[in-house]
C-alpha positions in Angstrom: 36.8 -14.2 -1.4 38.7 -12.2 -4.0 40.6 -9.1 -2.9 38.7 -6.0 -4.0 40.6 -2.9 -4.8 39.2 0.2 -3.3 40.4 3.8 -3.2 42.8 4.9 -0.6 40.5 7.7 0.3 37.9 5.4 1.8 40.0 2.3 2.8 40.9 3.3 6.3 37.3 4.1 7.3 36.1 0.9 5.6 38.6 -1.2 7.5 37.7 0.5 10.8 34.0 -0.4 10.2 35.0 -4.0 9.7 34.9 -4.3 6.1 31.9 -5.6 4.2 30.9 -7.8 7.1 31.0 -4.9 9.6 29.0 -2.7 7.3 26.3 -5.5 6.7 26.1 -5.8 10.6 25.3 -2.1 10.8 22.4 -2.2 8.3 18.9 -2.3 9.5 17.4 -5.8 9.7 15.1 -7.0 6.9 12.0 -6.3 8.9 13.0 -2.7 9.3 14.0 -2.4 5.6 10.6 -3.7 4.7 8.8 -1.1 7.0 10.9 1.7 5.6 10.2 0.6 2.1 6.5 0.6 2.7 6.7 4.2 3.8 8.7 5.2 0.8 6.2 3.4 -1.5 3.2 5.2 0.3 4.8 8.7 -0.2 6.1 8.0 -3.8 2.6 8.9 -5.2 1.9 12.7 -5.6 -1.7 12.3 -4.6 -0.9 10.4 -1.5 1.9 12.9 -0.5 -0.5 15.8 -1.1 -3.2 14.1 1.1 -0.6 13.4 3.9 0.7 17.1 3.9 -3.0 18.2 3.8 -4.0 16.1 6.8 -1.1 17.5 8.7 -2.8 20.9 8.2 -6.3 19.8 8.9 -7.9 16.4 9.7 -10.6 15.7 7.1 -13.2 13.4 6.0 -13.1 11.6 2.8 -15.6 14.0 1.1 -13.2 17.0 1.9 -10.2 15.0 0.6 -12.0 14.1 -2.6 -13.1 17.7 -3.2 -9.5 18.9 -2.6 -8.0 16.4 -4.9 -10.8 15.9 -7.4 -10.2 12.2 -7.3 -13.1 9.7 -7.5 -14.1 8.2 -4.1 -13.0 4.8 -5.2 -9.5 5.9 -6.2 -9.1 7.9 -3.0 -10.1 4.9 -0.9 -7.3 3.1 -2.4 -4.7 5.9 -1.7 -6.0 6.2 1.9 -5.6 2.5 2.5 -2.0 2.7 1.3 -1.3 5.6 3.7 -3.2 3.9 6.5 -1.3 0.5 5.9 2.1 2.2 6.1 1.2 3.8 9.4 1.2 7.4 8.2 -2.5 8.1 8.8 -5.3 6.8 10.9 -9.0 7.4 11.1 -11.7 7.8 13.7 -15.5 7.3 13.2 -17.4 10.4 14.2 -21.1 9.7 13.5 -21.5 9.0 9.9 -18.1 10.3 9.0 -14.7 8.7 9.1 -12.2 11.5 10.0 -8.5 11.0 8.8 -5.6 12.3 10.8 -1.8 12.0 10.4 -0.1 9.6 12.9 3.0 10.8 14.8 5.0 9.0 12.1 3.1 10.8 9.4 3.8 14.1 11.0 7.6 13.3 11.3 7.7 12.3 7.7 6.0 15.5 6.5 8.3 17.5 8.9 11.4 15.7 7.6 10.4 16.3 3.9 9.6 19.9 4.6 13.0 20.5 6.1 14.9 18.5 3.5 13.4 19.8 0.2 
């Protein structure tokens, strides 16, 4: 491998961590990166992010979520499936209604976003 010139200001710490190989070993594995990526994709859409925040305030059925967002049921179904697939929300059947709730992970994501931005 060709010698890479790096600034002196980071060289010592870089070498302590074992160089490129050491840093690669410290990275999350591919499965974890994929999981994190799915969460990032889920919250990258403003509608989904708004729904996640709203569900942290109040569990809701689809009819309330549609009224709040003014989105069509079919479009909202798609957004809810993305949030559910990433593990940020879950649902529970109550009679004729499907009630959506944030998961613990969903609450943690909202809390982290709220503190960070």
